[in-house]
N, C-alpha and C positions, 0 to 999 in steps of 0.2 A: 376433514381428516381422513375419511375413507377414500376420497379421491386421491389424496397424497399417497396413501399406502398402496393403492392400486397402481399409481404411476411408478412408484419405486419397484414394485414387484415385477413390472414389465421390463425393467432395465436389466442390463447385463450383470452377471454376478460380480464383475470387476467394478462396475459403478456402485453396486451395493457395498462392496468392500471399501471403496473410496469414501462413501458416506460414513461408514463405521469409523474409518481412520480419522475423518474430520471431527466426528463426535468425540473420539478419544483425545485428540489434540486440544479441542476446545475445553474439555474437562480438565486436562493437565494445565492449560493456561489459567483457568479460573482458580484452580487449587494451589498453584505455585507462584503466581505473579508477585506475591508479597515477599518471596524468598530472595529476590534479586536486589543487589545493592545498587548504589548510584555510581555511574561511570564518570570518567573525566569530563566528557563533553556535556553531560546532561544538565549540569547546573547552569552553565552559560546559555545553553539552548533553551532552558526553561525561562530564563530572564529575557532572552531574545523574543520568545513567543509572546511574553507579556508586553514587551515594547511594541511589537507589531500590532497586537490587539488594541493597545492604547491609540496607535495611529489610526486604525480603522474606526474605532469608537469616535475619535475626533472628526474623522472624515464624514461620518454620518450624523454629526451633531449630538453625540451622546456622551461626550467626555471632554476633558481639558486638552489643550494643544500639547502634543508630545515635544520632547526636547530632541530636535533633529540630530544634534551631535551624538546623542545616545543611540539613536536608531541606526545611524549610518557609520558610526565609528566604534560600535561595541565589538571588541575583539576583531575577528575577521568574519563575523556572522553575516554581514551584508553580502558576502560572496555566495551565500547559499539561499535557496528558497525556504520560505518559512511555513510551508503548508502544514506539516505535521505539528510544528511547535505552536502555530496559531490555533490549530484544532485542539491541541492539548490544553492551551491556555483558556479557551472557551469552555471546554468540558470541565476543567478544574474549578470554574466558577460555580458549578452545580454539583460536583461529585462529593459524596460523603466520605470518600477515601482520602488518604493523604496525597500531597502534591505529586510525589514521585511514584507512589503506588498507582495513582490514576494514569500517569504516563506509561508505566510498565504494562498495565492491563491494556491500554489503548494500543501500545506498540505490539503486544502479543496478538491482539485481534487483527491488526494490519498484517502481521506475519501469516495468519491463517488465510487471509485474502490472497497472499502469494502462493500458498499451497493450492488454493482453488484455481489460480491462474495457471500453475504448472500442470494441474490435472487437465484443464481445458485445452491447453496447447498440446500436451502429449496425446490426448484423446483425438484431437483434430488431425494430428500427423500420423498416428499409428494405431488408433482404435482404443477401446476401453481399457485393455490390459496395459498399453503403453501409458495411458493417463494415470492409472493407479500406480504404476512403477515410478512415474515422474514425481507424483506427490509423496510417495513413500520414501524415495531416495532423498528428496529435498528435506523432509522432516527429520531424517536420520543423519543429515549433515550437521555436525556439531557447530560449525561456523555460522550456520543459518539459525538453527533452533536456539543455540545459546545466546545469540545476539538479538533474537526476536523480541526480547523483553525490554532491552535498554540501549538499543542502537537506533536513535531517531533520524539518522541520515541514511545509512546504507540499506536498512530493511525497507523503509517506505519507497526508496528509489528502486530497489530490486522489484518490489511489487508493481510499481508503475511500469517498469520496463517489461516485465513478463506479460502483463495485460496488453501493453502496446504491441508487443511481438505477436501475441495471439490474434489481435485484430488485423495486424499486417498480413498474417497468413490467411485470415478470413477474407480479406479484400481481394486477394490475388485472383480467385476464379471469376470474379465479377468485372475485372478490368476489361475495357476502359471506362465502364459506367457502373461503378459500385453503388449499391443502395445508399440513400442519404443517411438513414439511421446508422448504418455500419460506418460511414465516414465520420459521423458525429461521435460515435463511440471511440473510434480510433483517435480522433482529435482530443477527446477528453482524456484518454489514457496517456497520450504523449504529453499533454499539458500538465497532468498530475505528476508525471515523472520529472518534467522540467521545473515544476514548482517545489521540488526537493533538491535537485542538483542540476547545474547547468549542463552536465553531461547528457541530459535528456535530449539535447540538440542533435546528438548522434542518431536518434530515432528518425529525425527528419531526413538525415542523410541516407539512412536505410530505406526510407520511403522513396526518396528520389532515385536511388539505385534500383529499387524494385520496379519503379515505373519505367526507367530506361531499359531494363532487361525485358 
């Protein structure tokens, strides 16, 4: 604990302000996640997450065979990645909260990861002050904060995209031979974005364009 305090004290005042901002947002998420209602998409996405979980349980020999027509013909959900919905379905098996309350809390925590990504990217490009401003302006954007609790498509996709963009920026100075760990982190971030929306493929295009330049 003492080492952590020392490390924080050595950081820029802007970094300390960002840490305080993250603590405030985390507190707000924990205090208010129950106040959000269920949106149009959430019910079908919750069912889709359970269908995907049934599939994986069967795949690993821990459950009955799923009905394939349900999995691949349920609304249009097969067009989307099921990363968040599958995660929520797993967490709901153990959560003491209600089904949608659990999803809202999980969605809010994912949104905070997006704030961290905005801070990291801003800090990388413009220093600690730019990082703080990026995180602050994002959390003050109603379309982000308001949907941070019950938009299980756009918020997780935005989070995956911001982290992938951060690692793309990190990779540039090391080209043409970036460190293996950095390449793995970039691949994981792009993969997570693609596991929510197929639009994550654009990140591979950005990577190709960056390599060409």
